[in-house]
C-alpha positions in Angstrom: -16.2 -17.4 15.5 -12.7 -18.2 16.6 -11.7 -14.6 16.3 -14.7 -13.5 18.4 -13.6 -15.9 21.2 -10.0 -14.7 21.0 -11.2 -11.1 21.2 -13.3 -11.8 24.3 -10.3 -13.6 25.9 -7.9 -10.8 25.2 -10.4 -8.3 26.4 -10.1 -9.9 29.9 -6.5 -8.8 30.1 -7.6 -5.1 30.4 -4.5 -4.0 28.5 -4.3 -1.6 25.6 -2.5 -2.6 22.3 -4.3 -5.9 22.3 -5.7 -6.7 18.9 -7.1 -9.6 16.9 -7.1 -9.2 13.2 -6.3 -10.7 9.8 -6.1 -14.4 8.9 -8.8 -16.7 7.6 -11.6 -14.1 7.7 -14.3 -14.2 5.0 -14.7 -11.2 2.7 -18.1 -9.6 2.8 -18.1 -9.7 -1.0 -17.5 -13.5 -1.1 -15.3 -13.2 -4.2 -18.2 -11.7 -6.2 -16.7 -9.0 -8.5 -20.1 -7.4 -9.2 -20.8 -7.1 -5.5 -17.4 -5.5 -4.9 -17.9 -3.1 -7.8 -21.3 -2.1 -6.5 -19.9 -1.2 -3.1 -16.7 0.4 -4.4 -17.9 4.0 -4.3 -15.9 6.8 -6.0 -16.1 10.4 -5.0 -15.6 13.8 -6.6 -13.2 14.9 -3.9 -15.5 17.7 -2.7 -18.1 18.5 -0.1 -21.5 18.4 -1.8 -25.0 19.3 -0.5 -28.2 18.1 -2.0 -30.3 21.1 -3.0 -33.9 20.8 -4.0 -34.0 24.5 -4.7 -31.2 24.2 -7.3 -32.3 20.8 -8.5 -28.9 19.3 -8.0 -25.9 19.0 -5.7 -24.4 22.2 -4.6 -20.6 22.4 -4.4 -19.9 23.6 -0.8 -16.2 23.2 -0.7 -13.3 21.9 -2.8 -10.5 20.8 -0.5 -7.0 22.0 -1.3 -3.8 20.8 0.3 -0.6 22.8 0.7 0.4 23.8 -2.8 4.1 23.4 -1.9 3.6 19.8 -0.9 0.8 18.4 -3.1 2.6 15.2 -4.0 1.6 11.9 -2.4 3.9 8.9 -3.3 5.0 10.8 -6.3 1.5 11.6 -7.6 -0.2 15.0 -7.3 -3.3 15.0 -5.2 -6.1 17.4 -6.2 -9.9 17.2 -6.3 -11.3 16.0 -9.6 -13.3 19.2 -9.7 -10.3 21.5 -9.2 -8.9 23.8 -11.8 -5.4 22.3 -11.3 -6.8 19.0 -12.7 -9.3 20.2 -15.3 -7.2 22.8 -17.0 -4.9 20.0 -18.3 -7.8 19.0 -20.5 -8.8 22.5 -21.5 -11.6 22.7 -19.0 -12.2 25.0 -16.1 -12.6 23.9 -12.6 -15.7 24.4 -10.4 -16.0 26.7 -7.4 -18.2 26.6 -4.3 -21.7 27.6 -5.4 -21.7 25.7 -8.6 -24.3 22.9 -9.0 -24.1 19.4 -10.4 -27.3 18.4 -12.0 -26.5 15.1 -13.8 -23.9 12.3 -13.9 -23.6 10.4 -17.2 -26.9 11.9 -18.3 -28.7 10.7 -15.2 -30.5 13.3 -13.1 -28.8 13.4 -9.6 -32.2 14.1 -8.0 -33.6 10.7 -9.2 -31.4 8.8 -6.8 -31.1 9.0 -3.0 -27.5 10.1 -3.2 -25.2 11.3 -6.0 -22.6 8.7 -5.0 -24.9 5.9 -6.2 -24.1 7.1 -9.7 -20.4 6.9 -9.0 -20.1 3.3 -8.0 -17.0 1.5 -9.5 -16.1 4.8 -11.3 -12.8 5.6 -9.6 -10.2 6.3 -12.3 -12.9 6.3 -15.1 -14.0 9.3 -17.1 -17.4 10.6 -16.1 -19.6 13.3 -17.7 -21.2 15.8 -15.4 -23.8 18.4 -16.3 -23.1 21.5 -14.2 -24.6 24.9 -13.6 -21.7 27.4 -13.2 -23.3 29.9 -10.9 -19.9 30.8 -9.4 -17.3 29.8 -11.9 -16.9 30.4 -15.6 -15.7 28.5 -18.6 -14.9 29.0 -22.3 -18.2 27.3 -23.1 -20.2 29.9 -21.0 -18.1 32.8 -22.3 -18.9 31.8 -25.9 -22.6 31.5 -25.1 -22.6 34.9 -23.4 -20.7 36.5 -26.3 -23.2 35.1 -28.8 -26.1 36.4 -26.7 -24.6 39.9 -26.5 -23.9 39.9 -30.3 -27.5 38.9 -31.0 -28.8 41.6 -28.7 -26.6 44.3 -30.4 -28.2 43.3 -33.7 -31.7 43.7 -32.3 -32.3 39.9 -32.5 -34.2 38.4 -29.7 -32.4 35.5 -28.0 -33.9 32.1 -28.7 -36.0 30.5 -26.0 -33.8 28.8 -23.4 -30.6 30.7 -24.2 -31.0 33.2 -21.4 -29.7 32.7 -17.9 -27.4 29.9 -16.7 -27.7 26.6 -18.6 -26.2 23.2 -17.8 -22.9 22.5 -19.6 -20.9 19.3 -19.8 -17.8 18.6 -17.7 -15.7 15.5 -18.0 -14.0 14.5 -14.8 -12.2 11.4 -13.3 -13.5 10.5 -9.8 -11.1 9.4 -7.1 -11.4 6.6 -4.6 -13.0 7.2 -1.2 -9.6 6.6 0.4 -7.8 9.2 -1.7 -10.7 11.6 -1.1 -10.3 11.2 2.7 -6.6 11.7 2.4 -7.1 14.9 0.4 -9.6 16.2 3.0 -7.2 15.4 5.8 -4.3 17.1 4.1 -6.5 20.2 3.4 -7.4 20.3 7.1 -3.7 20.2 8.0 -2.9 23.1 5.7 -5.8 25.2 6.9 -4.9 24.5 10.6 -1.3 25.5 9.9 -2.3 28.7 8.1 -4.8 29.5 10.9 -2.1 28.9 13.6 0.2 31.3 11.8 -2.5 33.9 11.4 -3.6 33.7 15.1 0.0 34.0 16.2 0.7 37.0 14.0 -2.4 38.7 15.4 -1.1 38.0 18.9 2.3 39.5 18.0 4.6 36.5 17.7 5.9 34.1 15.0 5.2 30.4 15.1 5.8 27.0 13.4 3.3 24.3 13.1 3.5 20.5 12.4 0.8 18.0 12.4 1.7 14.3 12.7 -1.0 11.8 11.7 1.0 9.0 13.2 4.6 8.0 14.2 5.2 5.4 11.5 8.3 5.8 9.4 9.1 8.1 6.5 5.8 9.8 6.0 5.6 10.9 9.6 9.2 12.1 9.6 8.5 14.0 6.4 5.6 15.7 8.1 7.8 16.8 11.0 10.6 18.0 8.7 8.2 20.0 6.5 6.7 21.7 9.6 9.7 22.1 11.8 12.8 23.1 9.8 11.4 26.0 7.8 10.3 27.6 11.2 12.9 26.3 13.7 13.9 29.9 14.4 10.4 31.2 15.3 9.2 32.4 18.7 7.0 29.3 19.3 6.1 25.9 17.9 3.0 23.8 18.0 3.3 20.1 17.3 -0.2 18.7 16.8 -0.5 15.0 17.6 -4.3 15.0 17.9 -5.8 11.8 16.3 -2.2 10.4 16.1 -2.3 6.6 15.4 1.1 5.9 16.9 4.3 4.3 15.6 7.8 4.5 16.9 9.7 7.7 16.1 9.2 9.6 19.4 12.9 9.3 20.3 14.0 10.9 17.0 11.5 13.8 17.6 12.6 14.3 21.2 16.3 14.2 20.2 15.7 16.9 17.7 13.8 19.1 20.1 16.4 18.7 22.8 19.1 20.4 20.7 20.3 23.6 22.4 21.9 26.8 21.1 25.2 27.4 23.0 27.0 29.6 20.5 25.9 32.3 18.0 27.3 33.4 14.7 27.5 37.0 13.4 29.3 38.4 10.4 30.3 41.9 9.7 27.0 42.7 8.0 24.7 39.8 8.8 23.2 37.6 11.5 20.2 35.3 11.9 17.8 38.2 11.5 19.3 39.4 8.3 19.9 36.2 6.4 23.1 35.2 8.0 24.1 32.2 10.1 22.2 31.5 13.3 23.6 29.4 16.1 25.3 26.2 17.0 23.7 23.6 17.5 22.3 24.2 14.0 18.5 24.1 13.7 18.1 24.1 17.5 14.7 25.4 18.5 15.0 28.2 21.1 11.3 29.1 21.5 8.4 27.8 23.5 6.7 24.5 22.6 3.1 23.4 22.9 1.9 19.9 22.0 -1.8 19.5 21.1 -3.3 16.2 22.3 -6.8 14.7 22.4 -8.7 11.5 23.3 -7.6 10.0 19.9 -3.9 10.5 20.5 -2.7 7.0 20.9 0.4 4.8 21.4 3.6 6.5 20.4 1.8 9.8 20.1 1.2 9.5 23.8 4.8 8.4 24.3 6.0 11.6 22.6 3.6 13.8 24.6 4.8 12.1 27.9 8.4 12.6 26.8 7.9 16.3 26.1 6.4 16.7 29.6 9.0 14.6 31.4 12.0 16.3 29.7 10.5 19.8 30.3 10.4 20.6 26.6 7.0 22.2 26.5 3.4 22.2 27.6 0.5 19.9 26.7 -2.9 21.4 25.7 -6.1 19.5 24.9 -7.7 16.4 26.3 -6.5 13.2 28.1 -5.1 10.7 25.6 -6.1 7.1 24.7 -4.1 5.3 27.3 -1.8 2.7 25.6 1.5 2.4 27.5 2.3 -1.3 27.0 4.1 -1.9 23.7 4.0 -4.8 21.3 5.9 -6.2 18.3 2.9 -7.7 16.3 5.0 -10.7 15.4 3.0 -13.5 17.1 1.2 -14.8 14.1 -1.4 -17.6 14.3 -1.6 -20.6 12.1 -4.2 -18.9 9.8 -1.9 -15.9 9.2 -3.7 -13.6 11.5 -2.5 -12.0 14.7 -3.7 -12.1 18.3 -1.4 -9.5 19.9 -0.6 -9.5 23.6 1.0 -7.1 26.0 4.8 -7.7 25.6 7.0 -4.7 26.5 6.4 -2.7 29.7 7.6 0.9 30.1 8.5 2.7 33.3 10.6 5.5 34.9 11.3 6.8 38.4 8.5 9.4 38.3 5.5 7.3 37.2 6.6 3.6 37.6 5.1 1.0 35.3 3.1 2.3 32.4 4.5 5.9 32.6 1.1 7.1 33.8 -0.2 6.3 30.3 -1.5 2.7 30.3 -5.2 2.7 31.0 -4.9 6.3 32.2 -3.8 8.4 29.2 -1.6 11.5 29.3 -3.2 14.4 31.1 -2.7 17.8 29.5 -1.3 20.8 31.4 -4.1 22.9 30.0 -7.4 20.9 29.5 -9.7 22.2 26.8 -12.2 20.3 24.6 -13.3 21.0 21.0 -17.1 21.2 20.9 -18.3 18.8 18.2 -20.7 21.3 16.6 -18.2 24.1 16.7 -15.5 21.9 15.3 -17.8 20.9 12.5 -18.4 24.6 11.7 -14.6 25.1 11.4 -13.7 26.4 14.9 -10.7 24.9 16.7 -10.9 25.9 20.4 -7.8 23.8 21.3 -5.7 25.6 18.8 -6.9 29.0 19.9 -6.1 28.1 23.5 -2.7 26.9 22.5 -2.0 30.3 21.0 -3.2 32.0 24.2 -0.9 29.9 26.3 2.0 30.7 24.1 1.3 34.4 24.1 1.2 34.5 27.9 4.3 32.4 28.1 6.2 34.7 25.7 5.1 37.8 27.6 6.7 36.2 30.8 9.7 34.7 29.0 10.5 36.5 25.8 12.6 34.7 23.2 15.5 37.0 22.2 19.0 36.7 20.8 21.8 37.2 23.4 23.0 40.8 23.6 25.8 41.7 21.2 28.9 41.8 23.4 30.0 45.0 21.6 33.4 46.0 20.3 36.0 43.3 20.9 38.8 44.3 23.4 42.1 45.3 21.8 44.5 42.5 22.7 47.6 44.2 21.3 50.4 45.1 23.8 50.3 48.7 24.6 53.6 50.6 24.6 54.8 51.7 28.0 52.2 49.7 29.9 53.4 46.9 32.2 50.9 44.1 31.8 53.1 41.5 33.5 54.1 39.9 30.3 57.8 39.1 30.1 57.9 38.5 26.4 
């Protein structure tokens, strides 16, 4: 009750970054291990669809993250149904189109949802019965070989041996948190791949980096992975949609403000042929677009405002969350919880207090929304518009290396020519 009162009081301040959390708050499980286990639902790390026609759950998609960066805190992150995981135990992974018909010998159609059969099973071995309508396995290959051998000998196949039959598959489900992390990482990789594909079709090269938040090493890693391999491209998209904030905006802005003032070229190589590029090293010379939306918050907004104020690029998307007053989250209460309060104001000459962020949000240069239904179907209108903006920008202001100054002037003193030198 005390937390409810505090929340109502802080709400009267009409300031963002005001939270009440933690402390002496009762657990919904009341210390009951059985109740916790019942609600701790594991997943198979895939998108499944209940199918009455197939009498099971159809595998719609198996998320896959960037294969070059599949480690999370030192551990590889794959779907329990993927071939990368199951081949280690001599099994074959599933593919979209396969059907799961049973979990630990229980028919999945006998329960309202397949995940009811996966409660408290994260990290535990589980037997699935699957119909491999898309994938194959040694088990199925042996069965098919036997069937063909019998047919070649004129022997009729026994009843039930024709067609696709269920076969066992032992998997280890993952927690719902890990599954969500995998799905997010898969979305990041797909979006990056799509940005590169769209840019290539539009006739230019691009780099892409998505930042989930601005909090420490993981966010810095995301930027490094997206920026440095592509720092010499024509364009760059930094995607801070759904960014939860943090405090690394100054480091990002510092990196993006590096400018090329000198260029390197050897006798047989330059930046286009594998040689050195320019000084400052890793300075980005192309055009920048930052993607924002209504869920871009806190330091994600600070970064977007910084890009705009420093003239580093253009903002595309929707108006952001609107949190421009900062906090330290160090005002603990006696029960160990926190009731945060507005602490640190921000301002500049252009916007004054709040930087035009607090309770207002950062307004994009090009406003475009993602239709929820279209986004669910895999479209990304904001990304497509960003590519269009960059294409038009590059047509007006191409990114090119400075012209080769040509053969260097002969500085040797020429005989019989008075050049004013008394030496």
